[in-house]
C-alpha positions as CSV (number, residue, x, y, z in Angstrom):
1,M,0.0,0.0,0.0
2,K,2.7,2.4,0.9
3,M,4.7,1.8,-2.3
4,R,1.6,2.4,-4.4
5,E,1.0,5.7,-2.6
6,E,4.6,6.8,-3.2
7,E,4.4,5.8,-6.8
8,N,1.1,7.8,-7.2
9,K,2.8,10.8,-5.6
10,R,5.8,10.7,-7.9
11,S,3.6,10.3,-11.0
12,S,1.4,13.2,-9.8
13,Q,4.5,15.4,-9.2
14,S,5.9,14.5,-12.6
15,S,2.7,15.3,-14.4
16,S,2.5,18.6,-12.5
17,V,6.0,19.5,-13.7
18,K,5.1,18.6,-17.2
19,R,2.0,20.6,-17.1
20,F,4.0,23.6,-15.7
21,F,6.5,23.5,-18.5
22,K,3.8,23.2,-21.1
23,K,2.6,26.7,-20.2
24,R,3.7,29.3,-22.7
25,W,5.1,31.9,-20.3
26,V,7.4,29.5,-18.5
27,F,10.4,29.4,-20.9
28,P,10.4,33.1,-21.7
29,A,10.4,33.8,-18.0
30,I,13.3,31.4,-17.4
31,Y,15.2,33.0,-20.3
32,I,14.6,36.5,-19.0
33,A,15.7,35.5,-15.5
34,S,18.8,33.8,-16.8
35,A,19.7,36.9,-18.8
36,A,19.3,39.1,-15.8
37,I,21.5,36.9,-13.7
38,I,24.2,36.9,-16.4
39,L,24.1,40.6,-16.9
40,T,24.3,41.3,-13.2
41,G,27.3,39.1,-13.0
42,V,29.1,40.9,-15.9
43,L,28.4,44.3,-14.3
44,W,29.6,43.2,-10.9
45,Y,32.9,41.9,-12.5
46,Q,33.5,45.1,-14.4
47,S,32.9,47.2,-11.2
48,S,35.2,45.0,-9.3
49,S,38.0,45.4,-11.9
50,S,37.6,49.1,-11.9
51,N,37.9,49.4,-8.1
52,T,41.1,47.2,-8.2
53,N,42.8,49.6,-10.6
54,K,42.4,52.4,-8.1
55,Y,44.9,50.7,-5.8
56,D,47.4,49.7,-8.6
57,Y,50.6,51.1,-7.2
58,K,52.3,51.2,-10.7
59,A,49.5,53.4,-12.0
60,T,49.8,55.7,-9.0
61,D,53.6,56.0,-9.5
62,L,53.2,56.8,-13.2
63,S,50.6,59.4,-12.5
64,G,52.9,61.0,-9.9
65,K,55.8,61.2,-12.4
66,K,53.6,63.0,-14.9
67,H,52.9,65.7,-12.4
68,D,56.4,66.1,-11.1
69,A,57.4,69.0,-13.4
70,P,54.2,71.1,-12.9
71,A,54.5,70.7,-9.2
72,V,58.1,72.2,-9.3
73,E,56.9,75.2,-11.3
74,V,54.0,75.9,-8.9
75,N,56.4,75.8,-6.0
76,N,58.8,78.1,-7.7
77,A,56.0,80.6,-8.3
78,I,55.0,80.5,-4.7
79,E,58.6,81.0,-3.4
80,N,59.9,84.5,-2.7
81,F,63.3,85.7,-3.9
82,K,65.8,85.6,-1.0
83,M,69.1,87.2,-0.4
84,P,71.7,84.8,-1.8
85,V,73.4,84.3,1.6
86,A,72.8,81.8,4.4
87,N,72.3,84.6,7.0
88,A,70.7,87.7,5.5
89,N,71.3,89.7,8.7
90,D,75.1,89.5,8.1
91,A,74.8,90.7,4.5
92,I,75.9,94.1,3.4
93,V,75.2,95.6,0.0
94,K,78.5,97.1,-1.0
95,T,77.5,98.3,-4.4
96,K,73.9,99.0,-5.3
97,F,72.0,98.4,-8.5
98,Y,72.2,101.4,-11.0
99,D,68.6,102.7,-11.2
100,F,68.1,105.1,-14.2
101,N,65.2,106.6,-12.3
102,G,67.1,106.9,-9.0
103,K,68.6,109.9,-7.3
104,A,71.9,111.3,-8.6
105,E,73.8,110.4,-5.5
106,D,72.4,106.8,-5.6
107,Q,73.4,106.5,-9.2
108,E,76.9,107.7,-8.5
109,A,77.2,105.1,-5.8
110,A,76.1,102.4,-8.2
111,L,78.8,103.0,-10.7
112,V,81.7,100.5,-11.0
113,F,85.1,101.9,-12.2
114,Y,86.7,99.4,-14.5
115,N,89.2,99.8,-17.4
116,N,89.2,103.6,-17.0
117,T,85.4,103.6,-17.4
118,Y,82.5,104.1,-15.0
119,V,80.0,101.3,-15.7
120,P,76.4,101.1,-14.3
121,N,76.1,98.1,-11.9
122,T,73.6,95.6,-13.3
123,G,73.1,93.8,-10.0
124,I,74.1,94.2,-6.3
125,D,77.5,93.3,-4.8
126,I,77.0,91.6,-1.4
127,T,79.7,91.2,1.3
128,V,79.4,90.2,5.0
129,K,80.4,92.2,8.1
130,N,83.7,90.4,8.7
131,G,84.8,90.7,5.1
132,E,85.6,87.0,4.8
133,S,84.3,84.5,2.2
134,F,80.8,83.1,2.8
135,D,78.4,80.5,1.3
136,V,76.5,81.8,-1.7
137,T,73.0,80.2,-1.8
138,A,70.3,79.9,-4.4
139,S,67.8,82.8,-4.2
140,L,65.1,80.6,-5.6
141,S,64.7,77.0,-6.7
142,G,65.6,76.3,-10.3
143,T,67.9,74.6,-12.8
144,V,71.6,75.5,-13.3
145,T,72.0,76.6,-16.9
146,R,75.5,78.1,-16.9
147,V,78.7,77.5,-15.0
148,E,81.6,79.5,-16.4
149,E,85.1,80.4,-15.4
150,D,85.7,84.1,-15.9
151,A,88.7,86.0,-14.5
152,T,87.1,89.4,-15.1
153,L,83.8,88.6,-13.5
154,G,85.2,86.2,-11.0
155,N,83.4,83.1,-12.4
156,V,79.6,82.9,-13.1
157,V,76.8,80.6,-12.1
158,E,73.3,81.1,-13.6
159,I,70.1,79.4,-12.5
160,E,66.9,79.4,-14.5
161,H,63.7,79.5,-12.5
162,D,61.1,79.7,-15.3
163,K,61.2,80.6,-19.0
164,G,63.0,84.0,-19.2
165,I,63.6,84.4,-15.4
166,V,67.2,83.7,-14.2
167,T,69.4,84.7,-11.3
168,Q,73.1,85.1,-11.8
169,Y,75.9,84.8,-9.3
170,Q,79.3,86.3,-10.2
171,S,82.6,86.7,-8.4
172,V,82.3,83.2,-6.9
173,K,84.7,80.3,-6.2
174,D,84.5,76.7,-5.1
175,I,81.4,76.1,-7.2
176,K,79.3,73.3,-5.9
177,V,76.9,72.8,-8.9
178,K,77.1,71.9,-12.6
179,V,74.9,72.6,-15.6
180,G,71.7,70.6,-15.4
181,D,71.5,70.4,-11.6
182,H,68.2,71.2,-10.0
183,V,68.9,73.3,-6.9
184,K,66.5,74.2,-4.1
185,Q,66.1,77.6,-2.6
186,G,68.8,78.1,0.1
187,Q,71.1,75.4,-1.3
188,V,74.8,76.4,-1.4
189,V,76.0,76.9,-5.0
190,A,79.5,78.4,-4.3
191,K,81.7,80.5,-2.1
192,A,82.0,84.3,-2.4
193,G,85.2,85.4,-4.1
194,Q,86.8,88.4,-5.8
195,S,86.7,89.8,-9.3
196,L,88.8,92.1,-11.5
197,F,85.6,94.0,-12.5
198,N,84.9,95.3,-9.0
199,T,88.1,95.1,-7.0
200,K,86.8,97.7,-4.5
201,A,84.0,95.3,-3.4
202,G,86.6,92.9,-2.0
203,T,85.3,89.4,-1.2
204,H,81.7,89.5,-2.4
205,V,79.1,87.9,-4.7
206,H,77.6,90.0,-7.5
207,F,74.0,89.0,-7.7
208,E,71.6,89.7,-10.6
209,I,67.9,88.9,-11.4
210,R,67.1,89.0,-15.1
211,K,63.8,88.9,-16.9
212,D,64.0,88.1,-20.6
213,G,67.6,89.2,-20.5
214,V,66.8,92.5,-18.7
215,A,68.5,93.1,-15.4
216,V,66.1,94.3,-12.6
217,N,66.9,95.7,-9.2
218,P,67.2,92.7,-6.9
219,T,66.4,94.7,-3.8
220,N,63.0,95.5,-5.2
221,W,62.2,91.8,-5.6
222,F,63.4,90.3,-2.3
223,E,60.4,88.7,-0.5
224,K,58.4,88.9,-3.7
225,S,57.3,85.8,-5.7
226,L,58.4,84.7,-9.1
227,S,54.9,85.1,-10.5
228,T,54.9,88.7,-9.4
229,L,58.0,89.4,-11.5
230,Q,56.5,87.5,-14.4
231,E,53.5,89.8,-14.3
232,D,55.5,93.0,-14.1
233,T,56.1,95.1,-17.1
234,L,59.6,96.4,-17.4
235,S,60.2,100.1,-18.2
236,N,62.5,101.3,-20.9
237,E,64.9,102.6,-18.2
238,S,65.2,99.1,-16.8
239,K,65.9,97.7,-20.3
240,E,68.7,100.3,-20.6
241,S,70.4,99.0,-17.5
242,S,70.6,95.5,-18.8
243,K,73.2,96.4,-21.4
244,T,76.6,94.8,-21.0
245,P,79.6,96.9,-19.8
246,E,81.2,96.8,-23.3
247,V,78.0,98.3,-24.9
248,K,77.7,100.9,-22.1
249,E,81.2,102.1,-22.5
250,N,80.4,104.5,-25.3
251,Q,77.2,105.8,-23.7
252,Q,78.2,106.0,-20.0
253,K,81.9,106.7,-20.3
254,M,83.2,109.1,-17.7
255,E,86.9,109.5,-17.3
256,D,88.6,109.1,-13.9
257,P,88.6,112.4,-12.0
258,A,92.4,112.1,-11.7
259,S,92.6,111.9,-15.5
260,D,90.4,115.1,-15.6
261,D,92.8,116.9,-13.4
262,S,95.8,115.9,-15.5
263,T,94.0,116.8,-18.7
264,N,93.1,120.2,-17.3
265,T,96.7,120.8,-16.2
266,K,98.0,120.0,-19.6
267,E,95.5,122.4,-21.2
268,N,96.4,125.2,-18.9
269,K,100.1,124.7,-19.6
270,N,99.5,124.8,-23.4
271,S,97.5,128.0,-23.0
């Protein structure tokens, strides 16, 4: 009896399943449900792969390298020009920048006597209180574009901070950098030395800031940013001051006062 009952149940269940699958909506419903499950699985897999890429260290490193250069430029723009010595409190400006708009007495003090000629100073000559040599430091972060031995100027180091903006360090010795080096603000680039061009300054560094080849007054730009200088429009007078000593000789030539006296004496004797 029990076996017959079980057989009847099985046959009844089988017939019910058959009747269920004979219905028209069953297979479309199963197909739609299967497609939905597959699509959900694909979307989940793609989402999972995307999240994994976010933590790919190689990708992060490459991204960082791409942004290295712009980050340096931004930092340079934020930095302010500094006196090119380790301790600005010890610095003394021995010879000032020749300002064509300045007072007559200031202009006279900013003339350098070289080769029987008075030449306008295109930078500032810095010494320290004890008159000894000192560390010359980068006024602003940048790339070294020139290192040159020059007996007259006392050797030259030039650092580019952005296109057209450079600082120049003359009358230096024991140079610590080479062309292509990236230096940070305050990094030692050389030691202060002497030059034939301005022997009266003694042991010093001749420091210049140039924009598009035009020398500007460094003292006007200390504690001001690179971007401020970039936005500044230079006057014609400033452009005049950028000319080299050789060019300025014919325009700014003034004979040594001692020569004037001897010339006047000769004229008086002849008369």
